[in-house]
SEDREN-800255 format. One record per residue: residue number from 0; x, y, z of N, C-alpha, C, CB in turn. Coordinates in nm, 3 decimals. Glycine has a CB too. Example, Ala and Ser with C-alpha at 12.3 -4.5 7.8 and 13.67 -1.06 7.14 Angstrom:
BEGIN
+-----+---------+---------+---------+---------+----------+---------+---------+---------+---------+---------+----------+---------+
:  nr :  n_east : n_north :    n_up : ca_east : ca_north :   ca_up :  c_east : c_north :    c_up : cb_east : cb_north :   cb_up :
+-----+---------+---------+---------+---------+----------+---------+---------+---------+---------+---------+----------+---------+
:   0 :   1.319 :  -0.569 :   0.780 :   1.230 :   -0.450 :   0.780 :   1.320 :  -0.330 :   0.780 :   1.131 :   -0.447 :   0.905 :
:   1 :   1.285 :  -0.225 :   0.708 :   1.367 :   -0.106 :   0.714 :   1.290 :   0.003 :   0.787 :   1.408 :   -0.060 :   0.572 :
+-----+---------+---------+---------+---------+----------+---------+---------+---------+---------+---------+----------+---------+
***
This chain:
BEGIN
+-----+---------+---------+---------+---------+----------+---------+---------+---------+---------+---------+----------+---------+
:  nr :  n_east : n_north :    n_up : ca_east : ca_north :   ca_up :  c_east : c_north :    c_up : cb_east : cb_north :   cb_up :
+-----+---------+---------+---------+---------+----------+---------+---------+---------+---------+---------+----------+---------+
:   0 :   0.104 :   2.013 :   1.390 :   0.080 :    1.876 :   1.433 :  -0.058 :   1.829 :   1.392 :   0.097 :    1.863 :   1.584 :
:   1 :  -0.156 :   1.913 :   1.414 :  -0.293 :    1.875 :   1.381 :  -0.307 :   1.854 :   1.230 :  -0.393 :    1.983 :   1.431 :
:   2 :  -0.247 :   1.942 :   1.149 :  -0.248 :    1.926 :   1.008 :  -0.190 :   1.796 :   0.964 :  -0.177 :    2.036 :   0.946 :
:   3 :  -0.079 :   1.760 :   1.024 :  -0.010 :    1.634 :   0.992 :  -0.103 :   1.514 :   1.027 :   0.128 :    1.624 :   1.071 :
:   4 :  -0.167 :   1.524 :   1.142 :  -0.257 :    1.416 :   1.180 :  -0.374 :   1.404 :   1.084 :  -0.307 :    1.437 :   1.321 :
:   5 :  -0.429 :   1.516 :   1.042 :  -0.540 :    1.513 :   0.947 :  -0.490 :   1.456 :   0.812 :  -0.601 :    1.658 :   0.929 :
:   6 :  -0.373 :   1.495 :   0.774 :  -0.315 :    1.443 :   0.649 :  -0.302 :   1.289 :   0.653 :  -0.175 :    1.508 :   0.624 :
:   7 :  -0.247 :   1.240 :   0.765 :  -0.234 :    1.099 :   0.783 :  -0.367 :   1.024 :   0.781 :  -0.166 :    1.074 :   0.909 :
:   8 :  -0.468 :   1.091 :   0.843 :  -0.603 :    1.029 :   0.844 :  -0.653 :   1.020 :   0.702 :  -0.704 :    1.110 :   0.932 :
:   9 :  -0.630 :   1.130 :   0.622 :  -0.677 :    1.127 :   0.481 :  -0.610 :   1.020 :   0.403 :  -0.655 :    1.259 :   0.413 :
:  10 :  -0.483 :   0.998 :   0.426 :  -0.411 :    0.895 :   0.352 :  -0.463 :   0.760 :   0.392 :  -0.259 :    0.904 :   0.376 :
:  11 :  -0.485 :   0.736 :   0.520 :  -0.537 :    0.605 :   0.565 :  -0.673 :   0.578 :   0.508 :  -0.544 :    0.599 :   0.717 :
:  12 :  -0.760 :   0.676 :   0.505 :  -0.893 :    0.659 :   0.453 :  -0.887 :   0.633 :   0.301 :  -0.979 :    0.782 :   0.485 :
:  13 :  -0.790 :   0.694 :   0.236 :  -0.785 :    0.679 :   0.090 :  -0.715 :   0.549 :   0.046 :  -0.715 :    0.799 :   0.029 :
:  14 :  -0.656 :   0.475 :   0.137 :  -0.589 :    0.352 :   0.099 :  -0.690 :   0.252 :   0.046 :  -0.514 :    0.293 :   0.218 :
:  15 :  -0.658 :   0.196 :  -0.066 :  -0.751 :    0.093 :  -0.118 :  -0.668 :  -0.025 :  -0.167 :  -0.842 :    0.150 :  -0.233 :
:  16 :  -0.727 :  -0.141 :  -0.159 :  -0.658 :   -0.258 :  -0.214 :  -0.735 :  -0.300 :  -0.339 :  -0.650 :   -0.376 :  -0.108 :
:  17 :  -0.663 :  -0.337 :  -0.438 :  -0.720 :   -0.372 :  -0.562 :  -0.743 :  -0.522 :  -0.575 :  -0.635 :   -0.323 :  -0.670 :
:  18 :  -0.840 :  -0.558 :  -0.649 :  -0.870 :   -0.703 :  -0.669 :  -0.782 :  -0.755 :  -0.780 :  -1.021 :   -0.729 :  -0.703 :
:  19 :  -0.698 :  -0.674 :  -0.840 :  -0.609 :   -0.721 :  -0.942 :  -0.489 :  -0.788 :  -0.881 :  -0.567 :   -0.608 :  -1.032 :
:  20 :  -0.498 :  -0.916 :  -0.865 :  -0.388 :   -0.990 :  -0.797 :  -0.369 :  -1.125 :  -0.862 :  -0.416 :   -1.007 :  -0.645 :
:  21 :  -0.250 :  -1.176 :  -0.846 :  -0.219 :   -1.313 :  -0.898 :  -0.237 :  -1.412 :  -0.782 :  -0.070 :   -1.322 :  -0.959 :
:  22 :  -0.309 :  -1.519 :  -0.805 :  -0.339 :   -1.615 :  -0.705 :  -0.310 :  -1.754 :  -0.752 :  -0.478 :   -1.604 :  -0.663 :
:  23 :  -0.317 :  -1.844 :  -0.660 :  -0.301 :   -1.986 :  -0.696 :  -0.423 :  -2.030 :  -0.772 :  -0.280 :   -2.076 :  -0.571 :
:  24 :  -0.421 :  -2.152 :  -0.829 :  -0.527 :   -2.200 :  -0.914 :  -0.662 :  -2.211 :  -0.845 :  -0.489 :   -2.332 :  -0.968 :
:  25 :  -0.666 :  -2.230 :  -0.718 :  -0.795 :   -2.249 :  -0.647 :  -0.845 :  -2.121 :  -0.582 :  -0.781 :   -2.357 :  -0.542 :
:  26 :  -0.787 :  -2.005 :  -0.612 :  -0.831 :   -1.883 :  -0.550 :  -0.869 :  -1.782 :  -0.657 :  -0.723 :   -1.827 :  -0.459 :
:  27 :  -0.982 :  -1.711 :  -0.633 :  -1.022 :   -1.610 :  -0.736 :  -1.054 :  -1.477 :  -0.668 :  -1.146 :   -1.659 :  -0.819 :
:  28 :  -1.017 :  -1.455 :  -0.542 :  -1.038 :   -1.330 :  -0.473 :  -0.909 :  -1.286 :  -0.404 :  -1.152 :   -1.342 :  -0.372 :
:  29 :  -0.894 :  -1.155 :  -0.396 :  -0.777 :   -1.099 :  -0.332 :  -0.777 :  -1.128 :  -0.178 :  -0.771 :   -0.946 :  -0.359 :
:  30 :  -0.660 :  -1.142 :  -0.121 :  -0.654 :   -1.164 :   0.024 :  -0.684 :  -1.031 :   0.090 :  -0.514 :   -1.221 :   0.069 :
:  31 :  -0.757 :  -1.041 :   0.201 :  -0.792 :   -0.922 :   0.275 :  -0.679 :  -0.869 :   0.359 :  -0.910 :   -0.948 :   0.361 :
:  32 :  -0.665 :  -0.740 :   0.371 :  -0.564 :   -0.681 :   0.454 :  -0.612 :  -0.679 :   0.599 :  -0.529 :   -0.540 :   0.404 :
:  33 :  -0.535 :  -0.734 :   0.689 :  -0.567 :   -0.740 :   0.829 :  -0.514 :  -0.616 :   0.902 :  -0.510 :   -0.869 :   0.891 :
:  34 :  -0.394 :  -0.578 :   0.869 :  -0.332 :   -0.455 :   0.932 :  -0.267 :  -0.369 :   0.821 :  -0.221 :   -0.496 :   1.041 :
:  35 :  -0.310 :  -0.242 :   0.821 :  -0.249 :   -0.143 :   0.728 :  -0.164 :  -0.045 :   0.804 :  -0.357 :   -0.067 :   0.647 :
:  36 :  -0.053 :  -0.010 :   0.747 :   0.031 :    0.092 :   0.801 :   0.030 :   0.210 :   0.702 :   0.175 :    0.037 :   0.826 :
:  37 :  -0.008 :   0.330 :   0.752 :  -0.016 :    0.446 :   0.661 :   0.125 :   0.491 :   0.629 :  -0.098 :    0.565 :   0.724 :
:  38 :   0.141 :   0.534 :   0.501 :   0.272 :    0.580 :   0.460 :   0.300 :   0.719 :   0.518 :   0.281 :    0.582 :   0.307 :
:  39 :   0.430 :   0.747 :   0.537 :   0.469 :    0.881 :   0.581 :   0.469 :   0.967 :   0.460 :   0.608 :    0.884 :   0.653 :
:  40 :   0.409 :   1.087 :   0.470 :   0.401 :    1.177 :   0.355 :   0.538 :   1.240 :   0.343 :   0.286 :    1.286 :   0.371 :
:  41 :   0.609 :   1.221 :   0.228 :   0.748 :    1.273 :   0.215 :   0.752 :   1.426 :   0.223 :   0.811 :    1.227 :   0.081 :
:  42 :   0.856 :   1.477 :   0.291 :   0.868 :    1.625 :   0.306 :   0.873 :   1.699 :   0.176 :   0.992 :    1.660 :   0.384 :
:  43 :   0.942 :   1.641 :   0.077 :   0.949 :    1.704 :  -0.056 :   0.808 :   1.715 :  -0.118 :   1.044 :    1.623 :  -0.149 :
:  44 :   0.726 :   1.608 :  -0.104 :   0.596 :    1.605 :  -0.157 :   0.508 :   1.712 :  -0.086 :   0.537 :    1.464 :  -0.142 :
:  45 :   0.526 :   1.730 :   0.044 :   0.451 :    1.833 :   0.120 :   0.488 :   1.970 :   0.066 :   0.482 :    1.824 :   0.274 :
:  46 :   0.619 :   1.996 :   0.054 :   0.662 :    2.130 :   0.006 :   0.614 :   2.160 :  -0.133 :   0.812 :    2.143 :   0.010 :
:  47 :   0.611 :   2.058 :  -0.216 :   0.575 :    2.078 :  -0.357 :   0.425 :   2.053 :  -0.384 :   0.660 :    1.986 :  -0.446 :
:  48 :   0.350 :   2.015 :  -0.277 :   0.208 :    1.991 :  -0.286 :   0.177 :   1.884 :  -0.391 :   0.135 :    2.122 :  -0.320 :
:  49 :   0.259 :   1.775 :  -0.382 :   0.244 :    1.665 :  -0.474 :   0.137 :   1.564 :  -0.421 :   0.383 :    1.596 :  -0.496 :
:  50 :   0.046 :   1.526 :  -0.506 :  -0.054 :    1.430 :  -0.472 :  -0.046 :   1.322 :  -0.577 :  -0.195 :    1.492 :  -0.463 :
:  51 :  -0.107 :   1.209 :  -0.549 :  -0.114 :    1.103 :  -0.649 :  -0.130 :   0.966 :  -0.585 :   0.011 :    1.105 :  -0.736 :
:  52 :  -0.135 :   0.868 :  -0.676 :  -0.154 :    0.726 :  -0.636 :  -0.029 :   0.652 :  -0.671 :  -0.279 :    0.660 :  -0.705 :
:  53 :   0.000 :   0.547 :  -0.590 :   0.111 :    0.462 :  -0.618 :   0.058 :   0.318 :  -0.615 :   0.228 :    0.484 :  -0.515 :
:  54 :   0.092 :   0.244 :  -0.717 :   0.051 :    0.100 :  -0.724 :   0.169 :   0.015 :  -0.687 :  -0.001 :    0.061 :  -0.867 :
:  55 :   0.148 :  -0.074 :  -0.591 :   0.250 :   -0.164 :  -0.539 :   0.205 :  -0.310 :  -0.554 :   0.280 :   -0.132 :  -0.390 :
:  56 :   0.299 :  -0.395 :  -0.596 :   0.269 :   -0.540 :  -0.593 :   0.345 :  -0.594 :  -0.468 :   0.315 :   -0.616 :  -0.732 :
:  57 :   0.273 :  -0.660 :  -0.381 :   0.328 :   -0.718 :  -0.260 :   0.328 :  -0.870 :  -0.277 :   0.247 :   -0.673 :  -0.132 :
:  58 :   0.444 :  -0.930 :  -0.257 :   0.450 :   -1.075 :  -0.252 :   0.425 :  -1.114 :  -0.107 :   0.588 :   -1.131 :  -0.304 :
:  59 :   0.309 :  -1.181 :  -0.082 :   0.269 :   -1.212 :   0.055 :   0.285 :  -1.359 :   0.086 :   0.125 :   -1.170 :   0.079 :
:  60 :   0.351 :  -1.382 :   0.196 :   0.381 :   -1.520 :   0.245 :   0.248 :  -1.586 :   0.288 :   0.486 :   -1.517 :   0.369 :
:  61 :   0.245 :  -1.720 :   0.296 :   0.122 :   -1.785 :   0.343 :   0.075 :  -1.734 :   0.482 :   0.144 :   -1.935 :   0.349 :
:  62 :   0.168 :  -1.694 :   0.568 :   0.125 :   -1.649 :   0.702 :   0.071 :  -1.501 :   0.699 :   0.246 :   -1.660 :   0.801 :
:  63 :   0.078 :  -1.434 :   0.581 :   0.018 :   -1.303 :   0.571 :   0.117 :  -1.188 :   0.571 :  -0.076 :   -1.285 :   0.681 :
:  64 :   0.244 :  -1.216 :   0.607 :   0.343 :   -1.104 :   0.605 :   0.392 :  -1.081 :   0.468 :   0.463 :   -1.131 :   0.698 :
:  65 :   0.437 :  -0.959 :   0.442 :   0.486 :   -0.920 :   0.307 :   0.635 :  -0.960 :   0.296 :   0.466 :   -0.763 :   0.281 :
:  66 :   0.666 :  -1.038 :   0.195 :   0.803 :   -1.082 :   0.168 :   0.877 :  -0.975 :   0.093 :   0.805 :   -1.213 :   0.089 :
:  67 :   0.824 :  -0.924 :  -0.016 :   0.882 :   -0.821 :  -0.097 :   0.773 :  -0.729 :  -0.156 :   0.966 :   -0.884 :  -0.207 :
:  68 :   0.820 :  -0.613 :  -0.202 :   0.729 :   -0.522 :  -0.272 :   0.796 :  -0.479 :  -0.402 :   0.691 :   -0.396 :  -0.183 :
:  69 :   0.712 :  -0.446 :  -0.498 :   0.760 :   -0.396 :  -0.630 :   0.667 :  -0.286 :  -0.675 :   0.766 :   -0.513 :  -0.740 :
:  70 :   0.730 :  -0.172 :  -0.707 :   0.649 :   -0.059 :  -0.755 :   0.600 :  -0.087 :  -0.896 :   0.729 :    0.073 :  -0.752 :
:  71 :   0.472 :  -0.073 :  -0.918 :   0.415 :   -0.088 :  -1.050 :   0.404 :   0.048 :  -1.118 :   0.279 :   -0.156 :  -1.042 :
:  72 :   0.370 :   0.148 :  -1.041 :   0.358 :    0.284 :  -1.100 :   0.328 :   0.387 :  -0.995 :   0.250 :    0.287 :  -1.205 :
:  73 :   0.354 :   0.510 :  -1.032 :   0.321 :    0.617 :  -0.939 :   0.431 :   0.723 :  -0.944 :   0.303 :    0.562 :  -0.793 :
:  74 :   0.403 :   0.837 :  -0.877 :   0.500 :    0.950 :  -0.872 :   0.624 :   0.904 :  -0.803 :   0.441 :    1.074 :  -0.798 :
:  75 :   0.743 :   0.925 :  -0.860 :   0.867 :    0.887 :  -0.797 :   0.894 :   0.946 :  -0.658 :   0.975 :    0.924 :  -0.886 :
:  76 :   0.835 :   1.058 :  -0.629 :   0.850 :    1.123 :  -0.500 :   0.776 :   1.048 :  -0.390 :   0.799 :    1.265 :  -0.507 :
:  77 :   0.671 :   0.972 :  -0.432 :   0.584 :    0.901 :  -0.340 :   0.611 :   0.753 :  -0.323 :   0.447 :    0.918 :  -0.385 :
:  78 :   0.682 :   0.693 :  -0.421 :   0.694 :    0.548 :  -0.427 :   0.764 :   0.487 :  -0.309 :   0.765 :    0.509 :  -0.549 :
:  79 :   0.870 :   0.551 :  -0.264 :   0.945 :    0.493 :  -0.149 :   0.860 :   0.486 :  -0.025 :   1.071 :    0.574 :  -0.120 :
:  80 :   0.787 :   0.592 :   0.006 :   0.703 :    0.594 :   0.126 :   0.592 :   0.484 :   0.115 :   0.638 :    0.739 :   0.146 :
:  81 :   0.535 :   0.473 :  -0.005 :   0.430 :    0.369 :  -0.028 :   0.486 :   0.229 :  -0.013 :   0.368 :    0.383 :  -0.168 :
:  82 :   0.603 :   0.208 :  -0.069 :   0.669 :    0.074 :  -0.060 :   0.698 :   0.034 :   0.081 :   0.799 :    0.072 :  -0.139 :
:  83 :   0.755 :   0.127 :   0.159 :   0.791 :    0.102 :   0.299 :   0.667 :   0.068 :   0.378 :   0.863 :    0.225 :   0.360 :
:  84 :   0.559 :   0.145 :   0.357 :   0.431 :    0.122 :   0.432 :   0.375 :  -0.014 :   0.399 :   0.325 :    0.232 :   0.397 :
:  85 :   0.365 :  -0.051 :   0.273 :   0.305 :   -0.176 :   0.234 :   0.389 :  -0.294 :   0.286 :   0.290 :   -0.181 :   0.082 :
:  86 :   0.518 :  -0.278 :   0.292 :   0.604 :   -0.389 :   0.344 :   0.571 :  -0.420 :   0.489 :   0.755 :   -0.353 :   0.331 :
:  87 :   0.502 :  -0.331 :   0.562 :   0.467 :   -0.353 :   0.703 :   0.326 :  -0.403 :   0.715 :   0.484 :   -0.226 :   0.784 :
:  88 :   0.252 :  -0.416 :   0.604 :   0.110 :   -0.461 :   0.614 :   0.108 :  -0.609 :   0.649 :   0.031 :   -0.435 :   0.480 :
:  89 :  -0.008 :  -0.652 :   0.695 :  -0.034 :   -0.794 :   0.727 :  -0.165 :  -0.833 :   0.656 :  -0.044 :   -0.819 :   0.886 :
:  90 :  -0.159 :  -0.943 :   0.582 :  -0.278 :   -0.996 :   0.511 :  -0.329 :  -1.118 :   0.580 :  -0.246 :   -1.030 :   0.364 :
:  91 :  -0.452 :  -1.159 :   0.545 :  -0.508 :   -1.283 :   0.602 :  -0.423 :  -1.399 :   0.554 :  -0.660 :   -1.302 :   0.563 :
:  92 :  -0.412 :  -1.507 :   0.638 :  -0.338 :   -1.621 :   0.601 :  -0.401 :  -1.692 :   0.477 :  -0.329 :   -1.715 :   0.721 :
:  93 :  -0.319 :  -1.765 :   0.402 :  -0.360 :   -1.844 :   0.287 :  -0.275 :  -1.966 :   0.275 :  -0.352 :   -1.762 :   0.160 :
:  94 :  -0.314 :  -2.057 :   0.186 :  -0.241 :   -2.177 :   0.172 :  -0.106 :  -2.157 :   0.098 :  -0.325 :   -2.277 :   0.102 :
:  95 :  -0.100 :  -2.058 :   0.008 :   0.017 :   -2.036 :  -0.072 :   0.061 :  -1.890 :  -0.069 :  -0.009 :   -2.081 :  -0.214 :
:  96 :   0.180 :  -1.862 :  -0.113 :   0.223 :   -1.721 :  -0.131 :   0.148 :  -1.664 :  -0.250 :   0.380 :   -1.709 :  -0.153 :
:  97 :   0.108 :  -1.534 :  -0.239 :   0.034 :   -1.473 :  -0.344 :   0.092 :  -1.332 :  -0.374 :  -0.114 :   -1.465 :  -0.306 :
:  98 :   0.062 :  -1.280 :  -0.489 :   0.102 :   -1.147 :  -0.526 :  -0.028 :  -1.060 :  -0.516 :   0.168 :   -1.144 :  -0.673 :
:  99 :  -0.022 :  -0.959 :  -0.435 :  -0.136 :   -0.873 :  -0.412 :  -0.099 :  -0.732 :  -0.466 :  -0.176 :   -0.869 :  -0.258 :
: 100 :  -0.187 :  -0.675 :  -0.544 :  -0.164 :   -0.543 :  -0.600 :  -0.252 :  -0.448 :  -0.519 :  -0.196 :   -0.537 :  -0.755 :
: 101 :  -0.186 :  -0.346 :  -0.460 :  -0.258 :   -0.245 :  -0.381 :  -0.226 :  -0.107 :  -0.434 :  -0.221 :   -0.255 :  -0.232 :
: 102 :  -0.315 :  -0.017 :  -0.410 :  -0.301 :    0.122 :  -0.455 :  -0.311 :   0.215 :  -0.334 :  -0.409 :    0.158 :  -0.562 :
: 103 :  -0.214 :   0.304 :  -0.316 :  -0.217 :    0.399 :  -0.204 :  -0.231 :   0.538 :  -0.270 :  -0.084 :    0.389 :  -0.111 :
: 104 :  -0.319 :   0.621 :  -0.211 :  -0.342 :    0.752 :  -0.266 :  -0.291 :   0.856 :  -0.159 :  -0.496 :    0.772 :  -0.303 :
: 105 :  -0.208 :   0.946 :  -0.210 :  -0.157 :    1.057 :  -0.124 :  -0.235 :   1.180 :  -0.160 :   0.000 :    1.082 :  -0.143 :
: 106 :  -0.290 :   1.249 :  -0.057 :  -0.365 :    1.375 :  -0.079 :  -0.305 :   1.481 :   0.010 :  -0.519 :    1.359 :  -0.050 :
: 107 :  -0.257 :   1.591 :  -0.053 :  -0.198 :    1.703 :   0.019 :  -0.310 :   1.785 :   0.079 :  -0.108 :    1.790 :  -0.073 :
: 108 :  -0.278 :   1.841 :   0.201 :  -0.376 :    1.929 :   0.264 :  -0.307 :   2.052 :   0.316 :  -0.452 :    1.858 :   0.377 :
+-----+---------+---------+---------+---------+----------+---------+---------+---------+---------+---------+----------+---------+
***
């Protein structure tokens, strides 16, 4: 249990959001993440000691909730967990829907 908790902490700490995002014409900075949900480390990845990063594009509604996610790249064993987690994130409100690119890093322990 403690190892799992430490693993989750490492994942949360390693989550980063990228400034590479598509915005409306009057915006030049990525929307800030208000609430992050850490991904569940897949059992197969644990057994195989798989680590890596997954890049996800999240279509974020004006109210900050994630409408859809699209995997841009990453290890196929990790992409589902990353996509599910990002779909639960909450971003700061904005005038328009935006596409935010985020990168999640999985570290085995």
